[in-house]
N, C-alpha and C positions, 0 to 999 in steps of 0.2 A: 466580111463575107460571111457563109456561119459559116459550120466546123464538118456540117454536108459537100461542102463546094470543093473546101478546102480540100478536105480526103480526096477525089472527085480528080482535085484536077491534084494533085500528087502519084498518082496510081497514071492520070495519061503521061507525065512528066519523065517516072518511073517506067514508061510499059507495063505495069503488071499486071493490064487486061490482057493480051498476050502471051505472058507466063502465067501456067499450073501452079498450084501448089506443088511444094515439092515434101508430103508430110512422110515422116515416114512409115515403114510398111509394117510398123512393130510396135505396141503398145504396152507400157503395167502398169498396173495399177498397181501399188504397198497399202495396202489398209492396216490395221490395227493385230485383224486374229489370220488374212491373209493374202499374196501374194496372188498376183494370176495376171497375162499376158498374153494377147491375142496379137494373129498376124495374118495382114490382109494381102491378095496376089492378086493378079487381074488374072479373073476367065480367059486362058485362051480362043473360045466360043463368041463370047460375048463382047469379052475387052472391056467386061465393068466386075467392080473390086469384088470382092465373092472374097468371106473365112477362109482361110485356109485352117490355122489351127489358132488351139485354145489350148492353159493348161492353166492349172491352180494346183497351189500345196498350202497348206493351212502354218500360220504362225502360233509357238507357243505363247500363252498368256502372257504378259511386258515383256515382249520382242520389240514393240514397235507401241509406242504411244502416243498420241498428237499431244501437241503443246506447242503452240509459240513463242512459250519464249525459253524452253529446254531442250536439251537435247531428245530424241524420237524415235532414233535409235536405242535402243538401250544393249540389246544382247545380236551385235552385228555379224556372229558367228552364223546362229538361225536362217535371220535376214540372207546374207550371201549362200547357206545353204538351199533354200528353198529359188532365190533365181539362180542358181549355178544347173540345179534337175531340171527349174523351166525351160532354160533355153539352150539346153539338149537339146530335147526333143521339141522345141518349137521352132528352133534353126532361126534364123534371123539372116535378111540375105544382104547384109548390109549392118553396119555397126551403129546407126543410130538408134533408136527408137523415141515414141513419147510416154514421155514420165506424168503419171494421173499421183496426185495426192491429195491426202482427205486437207479439207478448205478450213480448220484451222491447225493447217503447218506454215500459214504463208499469210500477209497483209497486202491488200492490195491498196493502189493510192489510184485515181484519175488526175493526173495534172492538166494544164491550162497551158498552149503554147502561145506566144503574140502570129507566130509564124513557126509554117508544120518546116522539116529536114527537105533539101531539094536534092541529094542524093543519097543512095542507096549504105554507102557506111556513116554520113549523119546521119541516117537513121536506126541502123544495128549501134552506133555509136551513145542513143539515146536507153537503149538496153542496158 
């Protein structure tokens, strides 16, 4: 059975087509030179997602360094202060946020499986 069919079967078993994704309404990007965050909201008139708020704060040189094998946050107090000042203005409605990091801070691996998970719990255990 090909991978496309396996994934389709998994979605069918989990009922994923009837469940819209539950993304956080806010996202934060941490870059070496700045922290930027956005908050999305549903437009009351059209029911579509819209950009509700954007905030960005510069970081001092050396506060965040992109590296795979070394610590990335070298000045945690500066990063924390930037995050605090952003979130005061951004005012996300829930405590979950998506986090965007530079590509070079993580390693991605694609793994093959003989059989895909049968339940959400098994799927979550893979992560």
